[in-house]
N, C-alpha and C positions, 0 to 999 in steps of 0.2 A: 504494500500500500504506500503510495507516494505521500510524504509528509506535507506537501503543498496542496493537497486536494481534500475535499470532504467526501469524495466518492471513490477513492482508491485508484485514481489515475491522474496523470498530469496531461491534460488535454492540450496538446501542443501543436497546433498547426499555425503556420504563418508564412506568408510569402517571402521569398528571398530578395525581392526587389526593395530598393530604398524609397521608392515613391509611395506616398500614402494613397490607398484606394478607398474612396468614399462608398459606403454601402448604398444600394439603391432603395429608395422609399417605395414600398408596395401599397401602403395605406396609412392614413393618419386620422386620429380623432382625439377626444379629450383624454383618453387613457394613454396616449403616446403614439409612437410610430411603429409600424411593422416594417422591418428592414431586411434586405437580402445581403448577406455577407458572403462573398465568394473567395475561397482560399484556393489559390492556384498551385501552391508549392508548400509541402509540409516542412516544418522546422525539423531538421535532422531526420526527415522522412516519416516521422511518427507523431508529431506534437502540434497542438494549436497555440501553445505559448500562454495559456491561461488556466486559471483554476475555476472549476464549475462545481457548485454545491446546490443540490436540489434544483437543477436546471437553470441556475442563475450564475452569471460570471461574477465571481467574488474577488478575483485578483488577476492582474495582468502580470505575467512572469517574464515576458520577453517583449521588447519594444516592437518586434516585427508583427506581433498580434495587433498592436495599435495601428500600424500601417495598413493592416487588412481591414480595419474599421471596427474592431471589437472595442467595447467600453465596459467598465465595471457596472453592473446592474442590468446588463442585457439578459433577457429571459429567453431561453431557447424554446422555439415552437416546432421547427421542422429541420430535419437533416436530409438533404437531397430530395426534398419534396415529401418526405415521410413524416407525419406528425410524431412528436415524442412527448410523452406524458409522465415519464419516470426516468430516473437515472439509468436503469437497466435498458430501457428502449433507446436512450441516447447513446449509451456505450455500444449497443448492438449496431445501430445505424452508423456510428462513427467508425467502427471496425469494418463494416461493409464498404463504407466510402474509402477508407484507407486501402483496402484490398483492391478496389477499382482503380484508385490512383496508381498504386504500384504496378498493377497488371497492364493498364491501358492509358495512364496519364489523365484520368478523368478528374476534373476539379471538384472540390467539395463546395456545396452551397448550404447555407444556414439561413433560416428565417428566425428573426428575433424580435421581441417586443422591447422597445426602448422608451421608458417613461420620460415625460418632460422633467426638466430640473425643477426643484422646489423653488417657489417664488422667494425672492429675498429683497430686502429694502436696506440700503445703507450698509451692506455687508452682513446683515443679520438675517438669519433664516426665519421666514414667517411661519409660525406653527399654530396660528390661531385658526379656529374653525368657523 
């Protein structure tokens, strides 16, 4: 079990390019944006470069993950078009995607929900309801 993760793996994919890739917006509403993040090249062939706990990105462990468009707080919804509702489903689809990448060079695609940042005034976070 990797000490950097809450689910027993270090999900480390990130492109090798130095240019930042902006995720494509698929939908947007008051709950946030649904974004598509495309990973074209794994970090060291097997990693996303981030920590995922309960399907939420909790830590960016490699700056290449930021260049792919990942952000802390992103909630995973789909991997290569397949809905994921549990860590087990995510790991299974990630493994399938990695196998396809290694065998045929197929890119990985992730759909995530990115919530809007909390409103703040004068540098202080507004926590009123």
